[in-house]
Structure formats: C-alpha cells, structure tokens
PDB file of N, CA, C and O in Angstrom:
ATOM      1  N   MET A   1    -229.639 204.918  -8.680  1.00  0.00           N
ATOM      2  CA  MET A   1    -229.307 204.773 -10.217  1.00  0.00           C
ATOM      3  C   MET A   1    -227.782 204.209  -9.521  1.00  0.00           C
ATOM      4  O   MET A   1    -226.974 204.552  -8.658  1.00  0.00           O
ATOM      5  N   SER A   2    -227.976 203.231 -10.418  1.00  0.00           N
ATOM      6  CA  SER A   2    -226.814 201.764 -11.058  1.00  0.00           C
ATOM      7  C   SER A   2    -226.045 202.215 -11.754  1.00  0.00           C
ATOM      8  O   SER A   2    -226.718 202.871 -12.549  1.00  0.00           O
ATOM      9  N   ARG A   3    -224.469 202.368 -12.150  1.00  0.00           N
ATOM     10  CA  ARG A   3    -223.719 202.752 -13.162  1.00  0.00           C
ATOM     11  C   ARG A   3    -222.936 201.467 -13.347  1.00  0.00           C
ATOM     12  O   ARG A   3    -222.535 200.647 -12.521  1.00  0.00           O
ATOM     13  N   SER A   4    -222.823 201.532 -14.789  1.00  0.00           N
ATOM     14  CA  SER A   4    -221.557 200.422 -15.120  1.00  0.00           C
ATOM     15  C   SER A   4    -220.473 201.113 -15.383  1.00  0.00           C
ATOM     16  O   SER A   4    -220.329 202.329 -15.257  1.00  0.00           O
ATOM     17  N   SER A   5    -219.309 199.927 -15.942  1.00  0.00           N
ATOM     18  CA  SER A   5    -217.884 200.967 -16.529  1.00  0.00           C
ATOM     19  C   SER A   5    -217.139 199.330 -16.981  1.00  0.00           C
ATOM     20  O   SER A   5    -217.067 198.494 -16.081  1.00  0.00           O
ATOM     21  N   GLU A   6    -216.522 198.902 -18.652  1.00  0.00           N
ATOM     22  CA  GLU A   6    -215.760 198.169 -18.187  1.00  0.00           C
ATOM     23  C   GLU A   6    -214.496 198.958 -19.137  1.00  0.00           C
ATOM     24  O   GLU A   6    -214.738 199.801 -20.001  1.00  0.00           O
ATOM     25  N   VAL A   7    -213.660 198.667 -18.908  1.00  0.00           N
ATOM     26  CA  VAL A   7    -211.915 199.086 -19.528  1.00  0.00           C
ATOM     27  C   VAL A   7    -211.270 197.550 -19.849  1.00  0.00           C
ATOM     28  O   VAL A   7    -210.862 196.806 -18.957  1.00  0.00           O
ATOM     29  N   GLU A   8    -211.262 197.337 -20.775  1.00  0.00           N
ATOM     30  CA  GLU A   8    -209.878 196.002 -22.100  1.00  0.00           C
ATOM     31  C   GLU A   8    -208.356 196.548 -21.185  1.00  0.00           C
ATOM     32  O   GLU A   8    -207.859 197.665 -21.037  1.00  0.00           O
ATOM     33  N   VAL A   9    -207.978 195.258 -20.729  1.00  0.00           N
ATOM     34  CA  VAL A   9    -206.230 195.846 -20.585  1.00  0.00           C
ATOM     35  C   VAL A   9    -205.814 193.962 -21.139  1.00  0.00           C
ATOM     36  O   VAL A   9    -206.339 192.859 -21.290  1.00  0.00           O
ATOM     37  N   VAL A  10    -204.611 194.635 -21.247  1.00  0.00           N
ATOM     38  CA  VAL A  10    -203.483 193.575 -22.203  1.00  0.00           C
ATOM     39  C   VAL A  10    -203.277 193.228 -21.290  1.00  0.00           C
ATOM     40  O   VAL A  10    -202.822 194.299 -20.888  1.00  0.00           O
ATOM     41  N   LEU A  11    -203.100 192.030 -19.716  1.00  0.00           N
ATOM     42  CA  LEU A  11    -202.281 191.903 -19.278  1.00  0.00           C
ATOM     43  C   LEU A  11    -200.505 191.513 -19.796  1.00  0.00           C
ATOM     44  O   LEU A  11    -200.054 190.774 -20.671  1.00  0.00           O
ATOM     45  N   PRO A  12    -199.919 192.329 -18.868  1.00  0.00           N
ATOM     46  CA  PRO A  12    -198.452 191.803 -19.194  1.00  0.00           C
ATOM     47  C   PRO A  12    -197.437 190.893 -18.458  1.00  0.00           C
ATOM     48  O   PRO A  12    -196.215 190.974 -18.583  1.00  0.00           O
ATOM     49  N   ALA A  13    -198.390 189.646 -17.342  1.00  0.00           N
ATOM     50  CA  ALA A  13    -197.845 189.033 -16.949  1.00  0.00           C
ATOM     51  C   ALA A  13    -198.882 188.029 -16.581  1.00  0.00           C
ATOM     52  O   ALA A  13    -199.954 188.381 -17.073  1.00  0.00           O
ATOM     53  N   ALA A  14    -198.985 186.966 -15.939  1.00  0.00           N
ATOM     54  CA  ALA A  14    -200.034 186.180 -15.866  1.00  0.00           C
ATOM     55  C   ALA A  14    -200.507 185.993 -14.331  1.00  0.00           C
ATOM     56  O   ALA A  14    -199.701 185.704 -13.447  1.00  0.00           O
ATOM     57  N   LEU A  15    -201.694 186.157 -14.129  1.00  0.00           N
ATOM     58  CA  LEU A  15    -202.749 186.389 -13.165  1.00  0.00           C
ATOM     59  C   LEU A  15    -202.327 186.091 -11.899  1.00  0.00           C
ATOM     60  O   LEU A  15    -203.160 185.457 -11.252  1.00  0.00           O
ATOM     61  N   HIS A  16    -200.686 186.494 -10.997  1.00  0.00           N
ATOM     62  CA  HIS A  16    -200.893 185.096 -10.139  1.00  0.00           C
ATOM     63  C   HIS A  16    -200.942 185.669  -8.756  1.00  0.00           C
ATOM     64  O   HIS A  16    -201.440 186.795  -8.762  1.00  0.00           O
ATOM     65  N   ALA A  17    -200.762 185.459  -8.170  1.00  0.00           N
ATOM     66  CA  ALA A  17    -200.751 186.028  -6.591  1.00  0.00           C
ATOM     67  C   ALA A  17    -200.530 187.280  -6.177  1.00  0.00           C
ATOM     68  O   ALA A  17    -201.371 187.561  -5.324  1.00  0.00           O
ATOM     69  N   ARG A  18    -199.790 188.165  -6.382  1.00  0.00           N
ATOM     70  CA  ARG A  18    -199.146 189.000  -6.119  1.00  0.00           C
ATOM     71  C   ARG A  18    -200.161 190.287  -7.091  1.00  0.00           C
ATOM     72  O   ARG A  18    -200.958 191.019  -6.503  1.00  0.00           O
ATOM     73  N   PRO A  19    -200.008 190.338  -8.134  1.00  0.00           N
ATOM     74  CA  PRO A  19    -201.379 191.057  -8.925  1.00  0.00           C
ATOM     75  C   PRO A  19    -202.503 190.836  -9.005  1.00  0.00           C
ATOM     76  O   PRO A  19    -203.262 191.714  -9.416  1.00  0.00           O
ATOM     77  N   ALA A  20    -203.102 189.229  -8.530  1.00  0.00           N
ATOM     78  CA  ALA A  20    -204.131 189.345  -7.549  1.00  0.00           C
ATOM     79  C   ALA A  20    -204.773 190.072  -6.781  1.00  0.00           C
ATOM     80  O   ALA A  20    -205.710 190.850  -6.961  1.00  0.00           O
ATOM     81  N   ALA A  21    -203.973 189.642  -5.553  1.00  0.00           N
ATOM     82  CA  ALA A  21    -203.975 190.931  -4.503  1.00  0.00           C
ATOM     83  C   ALA A  21    -204.287 192.023  -4.487  1.00  0.00           C
ATOM     84  O   ALA A  21    -205.253 192.518  -3.905  1.00  0.00           O
ATOM     85  N   GLU A  22    -203.139 192.755  -5.422  1.00  0.00           N
ATOM     86  CA  GLU A  22    -203.360 194.112  -5.421  1.00  0.00           C
ATOM     87  C   GLU A  22    -204.549 194.641  -6.299  1.00  0.00           C
ATOM     88  O   GLU A  22    -205.077 195.748  -6.202  1.00  0.00           O
ATOM     89  N   ALA A  23    -204.876 193.601  -7.204  1.00  0.00           N
ATOM     90  CA  ALA A  23    -206.307 194.288  -7.493  1.00  0.00           C
ATOM     91  C   ALA A  23    -207.920 193.898  -7.047  1.00  0.00           C
ATOM     92  O   ALA A  23    -209.010 194.281  -7.471  1.00  0.00           O
ATOM     93  N   VAL A  24    -207.547 193.030  -6.076  1.00  0.00           N
ATOM     94  CA  VAL A  24    -208.517 192.549  -4.538  1.00  0.00           C
ATOM     95  C   VAL A  24    -208.489 194.573  -3.792  1.00  0.00           C
ATOM     96  O   VAL A  24    -209.409 195.386  -3.707  1.00  0.00           O
ATOM     97  N   ARG A  25    -206.884 194.693  -3.376  1.00  0.00           N
ATOM     98  CA  ARG A  25    -207.392 195.564  -2.256  1.00  0.00           C
ATOM     99  C   ARG A  25    -207.412 196.863  -3.073  1.00  0.00           C
ATOM    100  O   ARG A  25    -207.693 197.911  -2.491  1.00  0.00           O
ATOM    101  N   ALA A  26    -207.069 196.862  -4.687  1.00  0.00           N
ATOM    102  CA  ALA A  26    -207.915 198.251  -4.971  1.00  0.00           C
ATOM    103  C   ALA A  26    -209.244 198.244  -5.692  1.00  0.00           C
ATOM    104  O   ALA A  26    -209.904 199.174  -6.154  1.00  0.00           O
ATOM    105  N   ALA A  27    -209.429 197.102  -5.665  1.00  0.00           N
ATOM    106  CA  ALA A  27    -211.394 197.332  -5.610  1.00  0.00           C
ATOM    107  C   ALA A  27    -211.740 197.190  -4.430  1.00  0.00           C
ATOM    108  O   ALA A  27    -212.967 197.220  -4.512  1.00  0.00           O
ATOM    109  N   SER A  28    -211.326 196.973  -2.742  1.00  0.00           N
ATOM    110  CA  SER A  28    -211.826 197.060  -2.039  1.00  0.00           C
ATOM    111  C   SER A  28    -212.060 198.920  -1.408  1.00  0.00           C
ATOM    112  O   SER A  28    -212.730 199.270  -0.437  1.00  0.00           O
ATOM    113  N   THR A  29    -211.412 199.636  -2.168  1.00  0.00           N
ATOM    114  CA  THR A  29    -211.681 200.580  -1.782  1.00  0.00           C
ATOM    115  C   THR A  29    -212.627 201.731  -2.541  1.00  0.00           C
ATOM    116  O   THR A  29    -212.703 202.935  -2.294  1.00  0.00           O
ATOM    117  N   PHE A  30    -213.260 201.004  -3.465  1.00  0.00           N
ATOM    118  CA  PHE A  30    -214.446 201.370  -3.765  1.00  0.00           C
ATOM    119  C   PHE A  30    -215.778 200.553  -3.472  1.00  0.00           C
ATOM    120  O   PHE A  30    -215.827 199.325  -3.400  1.00  0.00           O
ATOM    121  N   THR A  31    -217.043 201.579  -3.285  1.00  0.00           N
ATOM    122  CA  THR A  31    -218.474 200.698  -3.480  1.00  0.00           C
ATOM    123  C   THR A  31    -218.861 200.018  -4.338  1.00  0.00           C
ATOM    124  O   THR A  31    -219.717 199.219  -3.960  1.00  0.00           O
ATOM    125  N   ALA A  32    -218.591 199.970  -5.434  1.00  0.00           N
ATOM    126  CA  ALA A  32    -218.677 199.538  -6.885  1.00  0.00           C
ATOM    127  C   ALA A  32    -218.363 197.367  -6.724  1.00  0.00           C
ATOM    128  O   ALA A  32    -217.237 196.947  -6.458  1.00  0.00           O
ATOM    129  N   ASP A  33    -219.159 196.719  -6.873  1.00  0.00           N
ATOM    130  CA  ASP A  33    -219.143 195.499  -7.385  1.00  0.00           C
ATOM    131  C   ASP A  33    -218.033 195.217  -8.564  1.00  0.00           C
ATOM    132  O   ASP A  33    -218.144 195.724  -9.680  1.00  0.00           O
ATOM    133  N   VAL A  34    -217.181 194.535  -8.270  1.00  0.00           N
ATOM    134  CA  VAL A  34    -215.787 194.440  -9.738  1.00  0.00           C
ATOM    135  C   VAL A  34    -215.739 192.900 -10.279  1.00  0.00           C
ATOM    136  O   VAL A  34    -215.622 191.946  -9.511  1.00  0.00           O
ATOM    137  N   GLU A  35    -215.811 192.814 -11.277  1.00  0.00           N
ATOM    138  CA  GLU A  35    -215.408 191.542 -11.702  1.00  0.00           C
ATOM    139  C   GLU A  35    -214.138 192.043 -12.765  1.00  0.00           C
ATOM    140  O   GLU A  35    -213.647 193.103 -13.153  1.00  0.00           O
ATOM    141  N   VAL A  36    -213.914 190.338 -13.001  1.00  0.00           N
ATOM    142  CA  VAL A  36    -212.467 190.354 -14.171  1.00  0.00           C
ATOM    143  C   VAL A  36    -213.397 189.384 -15.237  1.00  0.00           C
ATOM    144  O   VAL A  36    -214.255 188.560 -14.921  1.00  0.00           O
ATOM    145  N   ARG A  37    -213.009 189.703 -16.384  1.00  0.00           N
ATOM    146  CA  ARG A  37    -214.115 188.429 -17.527  1.00  0.00           C
ATOM    147  C   ARG A  37    -212.438 188.035 -18.402  1.00  0.00           C
ATOM    148  O   ARG A  37    -211.500 188.786 -18.667  1.00  0.00           O
ATOM    149  N   HIS A  38    -212.563 187.063 -18.569  1.00  0.00           N
ATOM    150  CA  HIS A  38    -211.902 186.264 -18.998  1.00  0.00           C
ATOM    151  C   HIS A  38    -211.913 185.742 -20.007  1.00  0.00           C
ATOM    152  O   HIS A  38    -211.049 184.865 -20.030  1.00  0.00           O
ATOM    153  N   GLY A  39    -212.747 185.853 -21.378  1.00  0.00           N
ATOM    154  CA  GLY A  39    -213.088 184.465 -22.482  1.00  0.00           C
ATOM    155  C   GLY A  39    -214.620 184.285 -22.097  1.00  0.00           C
ATOM    156  O   GLY A  39    -215.326 185.290 -22.016  1.00  0.00           O
ATOM    157  N   ASP A  40    -215.041 183.270 -21.906  1.00  0.00           N
ATOM    158  CA  ASP A  40    -216.134 182.791 -21.026  1.00  0.00           C
ATOM    159  C   ASP A  40    -216.705 183.194 -19.172  1.00  0.00           C
ATOM    160  O   ASP A  40    -217.794 183.215 -18.598  1.00  0.00           O
ATOM    161  N   ARG A  41    -215.162 183.476 -18.740  1.00  0.00           N
ATOM    162  CA  ARG A  41    -215.353 182.967 -17.251  1.00  0.00           C
ATOM    163  C   ARG A  41    -215.170 184.165 -17.104  1.00  0.00           C
ATOM    164  O   ARG A  41    -214.726 184.871 -18.009  1.00  0.00           O
ATOM    165  N   SER A  42    -215.523 184.662 -15.776  1.00  0.00           N
ATOM    166  CA  SER A  42    -215.633 185.990 -14.883  1.00  0.00           C
ATOM    167  C   SER A  42    -215.231 185.689 -13.909  1.00  0.00           C
ATOM    168  O   SER A  42    -215.062 184.469 -13.907  1.00  0.00           O
ATOM    169  N   ALA A  43    -214.853 186.309 -12.656  1.00  0.00           N
ATOM    170  CA  ALA A  43    -214.410 186.440 -11.592  1.00  0.00           C
ATOM    171  C   ALA A  43    -214.564 187.936 -10.968  1.00  0.00           C
ATOM    172  O   ALA A  43    -214.038 189.017 -11.231  1.00  0.00           O
ATOM    173  N   SER A  44    -215.886 187.334  -9.670  1.00  0.00           N
ATOM    174  CA  SER A  44    -215.585 188.626  -8.212  1.00  0.00           C
ATOM    175  C   SER A  44    -214.181 188.962  -7.898  1.00  0.00           C
ATOM    176  O   SER A  44    -213.246 188.167  -7.996  1.00  0.00           O
ATOM    177  N   LEU A  45    -214.071 190.526  -7.411  1.00  0.00           N
ATOM    178  CA  LEU A  45    -212.127 190.866  -7.285  1.00  0.00           C
ATOM    179  C   LEU A  45    -213.184 191.196  -5.594  1.00  0.00           C
ATOM    180  O   LEU A  45    -213.109 192.293  -5.040  1.00  0.00           O
ATOM    181  N   ARG A  46    -213.769 190.442  -5.222  1.00  0.00           N
ATOM    182  CA  ARG A  46    -213.938 189.874  -3.534  1.00  0.00           C
ATOM    183  C   ARG A  46    -212.475 188.937  -2.934  1.00  0.00           C
ATOM    184  O   ARG A  46    -212.024 188.805  -1.797  1.00  0.00           O
ATOM    185  N   SER A  47    -212.031 188.404  -4.251  1.00  0.00           N
ATOM    186  CA  SER A  47    -211.112 186.981  -3.431  1.00  0.00           C
ATOM    187  C   SER A  47    -210.171 186.871  -4.374  1.00  0.00           C
ATOM    188  O   SER A  47    -210.526 186.270  -5.388  1.00  0.00           O
ATOM    189  N   ALA A  48    -208.688 187.418  -4.326  1.00  0.00           N
ATOM    190  CA  ALA A  48    -207.779 187.012  -5.249  1.00  0.00           C
ATOM    191  C   ALA A  48    -207.972 185.286  -5.613  1.00  0.00           C
ATOM    192  O   ALA A  48    -207.192 185.049  -6.535  1.00  0.00           O
ATOM    193  N   LEU A  49    -208.427 184.517  -5.374  1.00  0.00           N
ATOM    194  CA  LEU A  49    -208.329 183.443  -5.267  1.00  0.00           C
ATOM    195  C   LEU A  49    -209.255 183.165  -6.481  1.00  0.00           C
ATOM    196  O   LEU A  49    -209.000 182.187  -7.183  1.00  0.00           O
ATOM    197  N   ARG A  50    -210.173 183.857  -6.734  1.00  0.00           N
ATOM    198  CA  ARG A  50    -210.894 183.603  -7.825  1.00  0.00           C
ATOM    199  C   ARG A  50    -210.211 183.998  -9.579  1.00  0.00           C
ATOM    200  O   ARG A  50    -210.088 183.419 -10.659  1.00  0.00           O
ATOM    201  N   LEU A  51    -209.895 185.412  -8.940  1.00  0.00           N
ATOM    202  CA  LEU A  51    -209.189 186.219  -9.788  1.00  0.00           C
ATOM    203  C   LEU A  51    -208.353 185.012 -10.545  1.00  0.00           C
ATOM    204  O   LEU A  51    -208.437 184.683 -11.728  1.00  0.00           O
ATOM    205  N   MET A  52    -207.433 184.389  -9.396  1.00  0.00           N
ATOM    206  CA  MET A  52    -206.319 183.655 -10.215  1.00  0.00           C
ATOM    207  C   MET A  52    -207.279 182.775 -10.582  1.00  0.00           C
ATOM    208  O   MET A  52    -207.929 183.468 -11.364  1.00  0.00           O
ATOM    209  N   SER A  53    -207.713 181.911 -10.554  1.00  0.00           N
ATOM    210  CA  SER A  53    -208.773 180.573 -10.971  1.00  0.00           C
ATOM    211  C   SER A  53    -209.176 181.138 -12.665  1.00  0.00           C
ATOM    212  O   SER A  53    -208.991 180.216 -13.460  1.00  0.00           O
ATOM    213  N   LEU A  54    -209.441 181.828 -13.024  1.00  0.00           N
ATOM    214  CA  LEU A  54    -209.770 182.760 -14.453  1.00  0.00           C
ATOM    215  C   LEU A  54    -208.221 181.932 -14.744  1.00  0.00           C
ATOM    216  O   LEU A  54    -208.322 180.712 -14.618  1.00  0.00           O
ATOM    217  N   GLY A  55    -207.244 182.285 -15.001  1.00  0.00           N
ATOM    218  CA  GLY A  55    -206.120 181.151 -15.286  1.00  0.00           C
ATOM    219  C   GLY A  55    -205.288 181.805 -16.866  1.00  0.00           C
ATOM    220  O   GLY A  55    -204.648 181.194 -17.722  1.00  0.00           O
ATOM    221  N   ALA A  56    -205.802 183.906 -16.702  1.00  0.00           N
ATOM    222  CA  ALA A  56    -205.734 184.198 -17.758  1.00  0.00           C
ATOM    223  C   ALA A  56    -203.636 184.940 -17.726  1.00  0.00           C
ATOM    224  O   ALA A  56    -203.024 185.453 -16.789  1.00  0.00           O
ATOM    225  N   PRO A  57    -203.199 184.657 -19.082  1.00  0.00           N
ATOM    226  CA  PRO A  57    -201.643 183.801 -18.928  1.00  0.00           C
ATOM    227  C   PRO A  57    -201.225 185.710 -19.398  1.00  0.00           C
ATOM    228  O   PRO A  57    -202.178 186.478 -19.532  1.00  0.00           O
ATOM    229  N   ALA A  58    -200.005 186.151 -19.563  1.00  0.00           N
ATOM    230  CA  ALA A  58    -199.427 187.020 -20.084  1.00  0.00           C
ATOM    231  C   ALA A  58    -199.560 187.025 -21.147  1.00  0.00           C
ATOM    232  O   ALA A  58    -199.391 186.026 -21.845  1.00  0.00           O
ATOM    233  N   GLY A  59    -199.862 188.014 -21.524  1.00  0.00           N
ATOM    234  CA  GLY A  59    -200.806 188.975 -23.339  1.00  0.00           C
ATOM    235  C   GLY A  59    -201.844 188.590 -23.682  1.00  0.00           C
ATOM    236  O   GLY A  59    -202.132 188.526 -24.876  1.00  0.00           O
ATOM    237  N   ALA A  60    -202.844 188.162 -22.517  1.00  0.00           N
ATOM    238  CA  ALA A  60    -204.089 187.558 -22.950  1.00  0.00           C
ATOM    239  C   ALA A  60    -205.222 189.123 -22.537  1.00  0.00           C
ATOM    240  O   ALA A  60    -204.619 190.125 -22.151  1.00  0.00           O
ATOM    241  N   THR A  61    -206.173 189.168 -22.609  1.00  0.00           N
ATOM    242  CA  THR A  61    -206.513 190.660 -22.758  1.00  0.00           C
ATOM    243  C   THR A  61    -207.923 189.943 -22.024  1.00  0.00           C
ATOM    244  O   THR A  61    -208.454 188.888 -22.372  1.00  0.00           O
ATOM    245  N   VAL A  62    -208.465 191.111 -20.594  1.00  0.00           N
ATOM    246  CA  VAL A  62    -209.355 190.721 -19.912  1.00  0.00           C
ATOM    247  C   VAL A  62    -210.557 191.779 -19.662  1.00  0.00           C
ATOM    248  O   VAL A  62    -210.452 192.904 -20.149  1.00  0.00           O
ATOM    249  N   THR A  63    -211.161 191.589 -19.260  1.00  0.00           N
ATOM    250  CA  THR A  63    -212.273 193.485 -19.650  1.00  0.00           C
ATOM    251  C   THR A  63    -212.390 193.066 -17.628  1.00  0.00           C
ATOM    252  O   THR A  63    -212.481 191.973 -17.070  1.00  0.00           O
ATOM    253  N   VAL A  64    -212.338 194.282 -17.126  1.00  0.00           N
ATOM    254  CA  VAL A  64    -212.751 194.713 -15.872  1.00  0.00           C
ATOM    255  C   VAL A  64    -213.616 195.220 -15.928  1.00  0.00           C
ATOM    256  O   VAL A  64    -213.620 196.386 -16.322  1.00  0.00           O
ATOM    257  N   HIS A  65    -215.142 194.355 -15.433  1.00  0.00           N
ATOM    258  CA  HIS A  65    -216.242 195.078 -14.960  1.00  0.00           C
ATOM    259  C   HIS A  65    -216.818 195.760 -14.152  1.00  0.00           C
ATOM    260  O   HIS A  65    -216.647 195.073 -13.146  1.00  0.00           O
ATOM    261  N   ALA A  66    -217.580 196.912 -13.722  1.00  0.00           N
ATOM    262  CA  ALA A  66    -217.639 197.253 -12.588  1.00  0.00           C
ATOM    263  C   ALA A  66    -218.767 197.894 -12.250  1.00  0.00           C
ATOM    264  O   ALA A  66    -218.869 198.980 -12.821  1.00  0.00           O
ATOM    265  N   THR A  67    -219.911 197.541 -11.320  1.00  0.00           N
ATOM    266  CA  THR A  67    -221.306 198.699 -11.487  1.00  0.00           C
ATOM    267  C   THR A  67    -221.372 199.047  -9.956  1.00  0.00           C
ATOM    268  O   THR A  67    -220.830 198.531  -8.979  1.00  0.00           O
ATOM    269  N   GLY A  68    -222.263 200.146 -10.102  1.00  0.00           N
ATOM    270  CA  GLY A  68    -221.825 201.117  -8.265  1.00  0.00           C
ATOM    271  C   GLY A  68    -221.928 202.320  -9.190  1.00  0.00           C
ATOM    272  O   GLY A  68    -221.684 202.517 -10.381  1.00  0.00           O
ATOM    273  N   ASP A  69    -222.439 203.132  -8.058  1.00  0.00           N
ATOM    274  CA  ASP A  69    -222.102 204.886  -8.532  1.00  0.00           C
ATOM    275  C   ASP A  69    -220.297 204.743  -8.405  1.00  0.00           C
ATOM    276  O   ASP A  69    -219.895 205.896  -8.561  1.00  0.00           O
ATOM    277  N   ASP A  70    -219.482 204.122  -8.260  1.00  0.00           N
ATOM    278  CA  ASP A  70    -218.072 205.041  -8.732  1.00  0.00           C
ATOM    279  C   ASP A  70    -217.736 203.444  -9.562  1.00  0.00           C
ATOM    280  O   ASP A  70    -216.740 202.856  -9.142  1.00  0.00           O
ATOM    281  N   ALA A  71    -218.425 202.854 -10.546  1.00  0.00           N
ATOM    282  CA  ALA A  71    -217.948 202.386 -11.413  1.00  0.00           C
ATOM    283  C   ALA A  71    -216.783 202.288 -12.029  1.00  0.00           C
ATOM    284  O   ALA A  71    -215.851 201.489 -12.125  1.00  0.00           O
ATOM    285  N   HIS A  72    -217.139 203.446 -12.462  1.00  0.00           N
ATOM    286  CA  HIS A  72    -215.713 203.968 -13.755  1.00  0.00           C
ATOM    287  C   HIS A  72    -214.061 204.370 -12.498  1.00  0.00           C
ATOM    288  O   HIS A  72    -212.851 204.170 -12.602  1.00  0.00           O
ATOM    289  N   LEU A  73    -214.602 204.745 -11.860  1.00  0.00           N
ATOM    290  CA  LEU A  73    -213.257 204.419 -11.075  1.00  0.00           C
ATOM    291  C   LEU A  73    -213.015 203.376 -10.567  1.00  0.00           C
ATOM    292  O   LEU A  73    -211.898 202.860 -10.589  1.00  0.00           O
ATOM    293  N   ALA A  74    -213.556 203.114 -10.276  1.00  0.00           N
ATOM    294  CA  ALA A  74    -213.244 201.553  -9.680  1.00  0.00           C
ATOM    295  C   ALA A  74    -212.751 200.595 -11.184  1.00  0.00           C
ATOM    296  O   ALA A  74    -211.887 199.722 -11.103  1.00  0.00           O
ATOM    297  N   ALA A  75    -213.102 200.764 -11.841  1.00  0.00           N
ATOM    298  CA  ALA A  75    -212.492 199.759 -13.264  1.00  0.00           C
ATOM    299  C   ALA A  75    -211.824 200.391 -13.884  1.00  0.00           C
ATOM    300  O   ALA A  75    -211.439 199.880 -14.936  1.00  0.00           O
ATOM    301  N   LEU A  76    -211.429 201.580 -13.606  1.00  0.00           N
ATOM    302  CA  LEU A  76    -210.072 202.431 -14.018  1.00  0.00           C
ATOM    303  C   LEU A  76    -208.749 202.360 -12.826  1.00  0.00           C
ATOM    304  O   LEU A  76    -207.573 202.532 -13.145  1.00  0.00           O
ATOM    305  N   ALA A  77    -209.089 202.151 -11.794  1.00  0.00           N
ATOM    306  CA  ALA A  77    -208.399 201.757 -10.448  1.00  0.00           C
ATOM    307  C   ALA A  77    -207.812 200.431 -10.809  1.00  0.00           C
ATOM    308  O   ALA A  77    -206.650 200.473 -11.214  1.00  0.00           O
ATOM    309  N   VAL A  78    -208.466 199.113 -10.730  1.00  0.00           N
ATOM    310  CA  VAL A  78    -208.026 198.112 -10.832  1.00  0.00           C
ATOM    311  C   VAL A  78    -207.276 197.659 -12.582  1.00  0.00           C
ATOM    312  O   VAL A  78    -206.315 196.914 -12.775  1.00  0.00           O
ATOM    313  N   ALA A  79    -207.832 198.158 -13.290  1.00  0.00           N
ATOM    314  CA  ALA A  79    -207.375 197.785 -14.577  1.00  0.00           C
ATOM    315  C   ALA A  79    -205.677 198.620 -14.962  1.00  0.00           C
ATOM    316  O   ALA A  79    -204.780 198.188 -15.686  1.00  0.00           O
ATOM    317  N   GLU A  80    -205.738 200.184 -14.001  1.00  0.00           N
ATOM    318  CA  GLU A  80    -204.567 200.492 -14.064  1.00  0.00           C
ATOM    319  C   GLU A  80    -203.188 199.237 -12.800  1.00  0.00           C
ATOM    320  O   GLU A  80    -201.958 199.227 -12.767  1.00  0.00           O
ATOM    321  N   VAL A  81    -204.118 198.501 -12.094  1.00  0.00           N
ATOM    322  CA  VAL A  81    -202.951 197.788 -11.654  1.00  0.00           C
ATOM    323  C   VAL A  81    -203.080 196.090 -12.328  1.00  0.00           C
ATOM    324  O   VAL A  81    -202.586 195.109 -11.773  1.00  0.00           O
ATOM    325  N   LEU A  82    -203.673 196.066 -13.320  1.00  0.00           N
ATOM    326  CA  LEU A  82    -202.921 194.967 -13.955  1.00  0.00           C
ATOM    327  C   LEU A  82    -202.246 195.590 -15.147  1.00  0.00           C
ATOM    328  O   LEU A  82    -201.161 195.240 -15.610  1.00  0.00           O
ATOM    329  N   ARG A  83    -202.987 196.511 -15.565  1.00  0.00           N
ATOM    330  CA  ARG A  83    -201.929 197.089 -16.700  1.00  0.00           C
ATOM    331  C   ARG A  83    -200.450 196.590 -16.460  1.00  0.00           C
ATOM    332  O   ARG A  83    -199.769 195.861 -17.181  1.00  0.00           O
ATOM    333  N   THR A  84    -200.089 197.273 -15.063  1.00  0.00           N
ATOM    334  CA  THR A  84    -198.890 197.639 -14.401  1.00  0.00           C
ATOM    335  C   THR A  84    -198.217 196.359 -14.063  1.00  0.00           C
ATOM    336  O   THR A  84    -197.032 196.425 -13.735  1.00  0.00           O
ATOM    337  N   ALA A  85    -199.031 194.766 -14.111  1.00  0.00           N
ATOM    338  CA  ALA A  85    -198.549 193.630 -12.904  1.00  0.00           C
ATOM    339  C   ALA A  85    -197.260 193.020 -12.996  1.00  0.00           C
ATOM    340  O   ALA A  85    -196.868 193.005 -14.163  1.00  0.00           O
ATOM    341  N   GLU A  86    -196.522 192.549 -12.244  1.00  0.00           N
ATOM    342  CA  GLU A  86    -195.051 192.427 -12.695  1.00  0.00           C
ATOM    343  C   GLU A  86    -195.342 190.474 -12.705  1.00  0.00           C
ATOM    344  O   GLU A  86    -194.426 189.715 -13.020  1.00  0.00           O
TER     345      GLU A  86
END
C-alpha cells in the first residue's frame, strides 16, 4: 500500500541551484517519490534543474508532495530544506 503526504512551505529564498540541489539530496535518502508544486506546475525531485524550472521566487508558497512508504518523512525532510534555504 502506498502512502502520500503533503507539506506547504513559504520559501525564504528563490529556488536557485544550491537549495534545489540540497532538496534533491534530501529526497534521495528516501524511497518515496517526491515532487514540489508551485501554482499549476510541478517538478520531480529527481533533478535540481527541474525544481529550479518552477521559477518559485522568495515568499512563494510551494507544496511538497511525496508518495511511498516513507512519504511523510520524505515530505518533512524536503520541506525543512526548503524552509531554511538561503
């Protein structure tokens, strides 16, 4: 059985290369599939470039969505990375 989890995050900084790479690294430690949604667009956290392509600016609200056995932990870990991005 697959589980899913969502966490909303207000970005303190735009999704540039460093926070995008950190988010991808955080997601890669879990088996869950993780994506970030901004408006009507979404990006898999298998690629930092895809995440940066969302163009989410500082102050934007994004949703971290994870699906899989460890979805809740994965969503929380990625959300924490995004919450503290500089």
